[in-house]
N, C-alpha and C positions, 0 to 999 in steps of 0.2 A: 504494500500500500504506500502511495506517495501523494504529495500535494497536488500535482497536475491531475491525478485521477480524482481526487476529492473536488477540485475546482470544476472538472468536467461533470461530475455527478451533480453538484449544486447548480451549475448552469443549466443542465437539462431540466431539473426540477423547476427552476425559476422561469425558464423560457418555454417549457412545455413541448419541446421537440429537440431531436438531435441536431437538425440542420441549423436552427436558430441559435442553439448553444454553441455550435462550431463557429458560426458567424460572429457571435459576441466575443468569443475567446481568440478569434483570429486563426482558427485551425480548420483543417478539412474534416468533413464528416467521417471518413474512414478512421482518422486519428482519434476523434472523440469516441467512436464505437470501440476501437481497440483499447482505449483507456478504461472504458466501462467494463469490457470483458476481463481485463486484467484485474480490475478492482473486485469484480465478482468472484474471480478465482481466488483472490487473496482472502476474502471473507468466507468463501465456501458456499454462498447462496446467491440466487438471483435477486437483484435489487430493483430492477426496472423492467416492466412489461411493455412491449410495443404492440400496437394494433393499428387498424385502419383509422381508428378515432384519435390516435395520438399515443402519448406515453403516460404511464401511471406507475406509482410506486407499489411494489409488493409489500406485504406485511413486514418483511425484513427491512425493506427500504425505508419504510416509515419509522422503524425503530432506529435505523442507522443515521437518518438525516440530522437530528439534533447534535449527534456526536461529530458528524462531518462539519457542521457549521461551527461547533466549538473548536475543533482542531484548526480550521482555517482562520477563525478569528484570533486564536492564540498565535498562529504563525504571522499574521499581519501585524499584531501588536508587538511581537518580538522584532520584526523587521523595522517597524516604525520607531521603536525605542532605540535601535542602533542608529537608524538614519537621523533621529533627532539629535544625536551627539555631534553630527557634522552640519548642524545648522538648517534642518528642514529642507535639505536639497532634494529629497525624494520622499514619497509617501502617498497615501491614499486617504481622502476625506470622503466618506460615504454617508450622506444625509437623506432624510425623508421629512416631508413637511406637508401639512394641510394647505389648502389653497391660498389662504390669506398670507401667512408667513412665507409660503413657498413662491408666491407670485409677486409679492410687494416688499417684503422685508429682506429675504435672503439673497435674491439676485444681486443687488448693489453691494451687500456685505461680502458675498463670495467673490465678486469681481475685485474688490479692493484687497481682500485676503490673497487672492491669486496674484495680484501685482506684487505683494510683499514676498510671496513664496511661490514663484513660478514653477518650481519642480513638483509641487503637490498636485496630484490628479484628483479632481473634484467631480463627484457624482451626486446629483440631487433628484430624488423621486418625489413628485407632487401627487398626493392622493387625499382622501378624506381622513379625518382624525382617527377613526376606527382602524383603518388600514395602516396608518403610520404607526400606531401603537403595536399592531401585530408585527410589522416589519422589524421594529426595534426588539420586541419581546422574543421573536423567533431567531434573532441574530443575523438577519439579512442586512441590517444597517445599524450603525452604532449610536447615532443621535437622531432624534426626531424633534420637530417643532409643531405644536398643536395649539388650538384656541380654547381648550377646556381641559379640566383635570378630573379623571375618573380613578377611583380606587383600584389599584392593582398591586398586589404584594411583590410582583416581579419587576416593577418599574418605579423609578424616581421621577417626580414632576417638580421642576424648578421654575417659578415665575421669573421672567426676565424683562417684560415690558407690558404695557397696557394697550388695549384697543377699545373702540366704541362702535356699536352698531347704530346705524341711522336709517331713517325711512327715506327712500329715494324714488323719484319719478322724473319724467321728462318735462321740460318747459312747456307751458300751456295746459298742464294737468290742473284741474280745479283746486288741488291742494298745494300747488307750487307757490312758494312765498310765505307760507304759514310758519309761525314760530314753532308750533308743535301741533300734533293732532292726537285725538283720543284713540284708545284701543277699538272702540266702537266704529270710529271712522276708518281705521285701518282695515278692519274685518268686513266693512261694507263695500270695499273696492276690490277689483280683481288683483290677485297677488301672484308674483313670481317668487317661488320659494327655492332655497337650496335643498339638495337631496338629503334624505334621512341618513344619519351617520356623520354628517358634517358638524363641526363645532358651532358654526353660525346658526344652523337649524336647531341644535340642542339648546343654545343660549336663548334663542327666541321662544322656544317651547316652554322652557322653565320660567322665563319672565312673564309670559302671558298667563301661565297657570297660576303664578303667585298673584297676578292682578285680577284673577277671576275670569280670564278669557281662555280661548282655545282655538287652535287652527282648524279644528274640526268644523267650526262654524264659518270658516272663511270661504270665499269664492276663489279657488285656486286656478289661476290662468295657466301656469306652467310650473313644473318642478325640474330644475336644471342642476347638473353637476359642475360646479365651479363658478367663481365670481365673475370671470370674464364672460361666460355665457349669459349670466344674469344682467350684466351691464349692457350687452348688445340687445337683449330682449327689452329692457327698459327704454332704450332709445327708439324702439320700433312700435310701441303701443302705449296707450294710456293705462298703465298698470302701476302698482306699487311693489316695492321690494324692501326688505330689511337686510342690509349688508354692512360689511366693515367699512368704516370711513376711509381706511387705507385704500380700499378697492376703487372708490369713486371720487376721491378728492381732486384728482387732476381733471376729470370730466366736469365736476362742479365749477372749478376755477375757470374752465374754458367756456362755461355756459351751456354745456351739452346736457346736463342733468341738474335737478334741484334736490335739496335734502332738507329734512326737518327731524324733529325728535318725537318720541312717543311720550305723552303726558303721564307723569306719575310712575314711570318705569325706568329703572337703572339698567341700561344695556351696555355698560362698560364691562370689560372682561380682561383676564390676563392672557398673555401669550406664554406658553410653557415650553421649556426644554425637557425632553423625555429621554431617559437612558436606563439601561438595565441595572438592577440592584447589585447583581453579582457580575464582576468583570470590569477591568480598568479600561478607560478610553485610550485610544492610540495617541501618540504624540501630536499628530495633526488635529485630532478631535479636541484634545485639551487646549491646544494653541488657538483653534478657531473659537471655542467658547470664551476663552479669555479675551480674545480680540473683540467679540461681539459685546461682552459685558462692559469692558473698560474703555473701548475706543469707539466702536461703531454706534452703539445705542446712546452714548453720551452726547452725540450731536444729531443723530437721526431719531429725534423724538416724535411721538405721535402728535400731530396738530389737532386740536379740538374741532368739533364739527362747526363751531362758529355760527354765523348768521344763516338763516334757512336757505337763502339763495346761493350762498357760496361762502 
């Protein structure tokens, strides 16, 4: 058993096929197949089944997967620790984030970090908060960024900055220009909602429940995955949405959208860093978190929603 075989095994699990795994690793499909065959001979059982529908793990493969992830994670940490001694000239920073931090907070931070450490290879996966936590928990990525905190004994959540959800609509909407609107007014208009599992949706659900409201009484125009899709839908129809102020502040400043607040409801929230309880971060991971905490967020602070039109 060797690390190229373990990398091939994990890549097949993540990509769902031998061909895509080979492409991701820069190898040929016969090479990937040979590595899996050698790995299966080493452990003495079949780990992966292939069929016309794709690939699937055998029972033995399911048992083997967390150990393969742990071995690879340990190898990466050992490599990063050594490379950290020579000034972060090499290494890998593997992150996952929900849509708001992944689309609006992390890209400029990562760009500046990459300028400082050009030898660090950076990978960012953007998904919903539920999936981000799963990726961190299962060892597929070492650090996650999410917009809510759920109890999980295997994860550590650390608040690093704040966000605010605002009500948004296009100019010309009857509610555009209002200082605030009531929950009743919100639920009386067609809504574009984020998908279930997103931190934005969870925050709104909890706030409405505490205020005696519910999205079950709303007129749902669309449910969309991601803040960018919501922004585009808002500009195309007379609908409302409740989204992160980060996601729409540029559109508001340009006059493409209007924003206001919900009366009597606190829609501020924390943005959290998520990592595993057990297992040290790589040198690159530790360096990036230190950079975000002490340099980037010190000047990239969240601008409050301000006046309703912008």
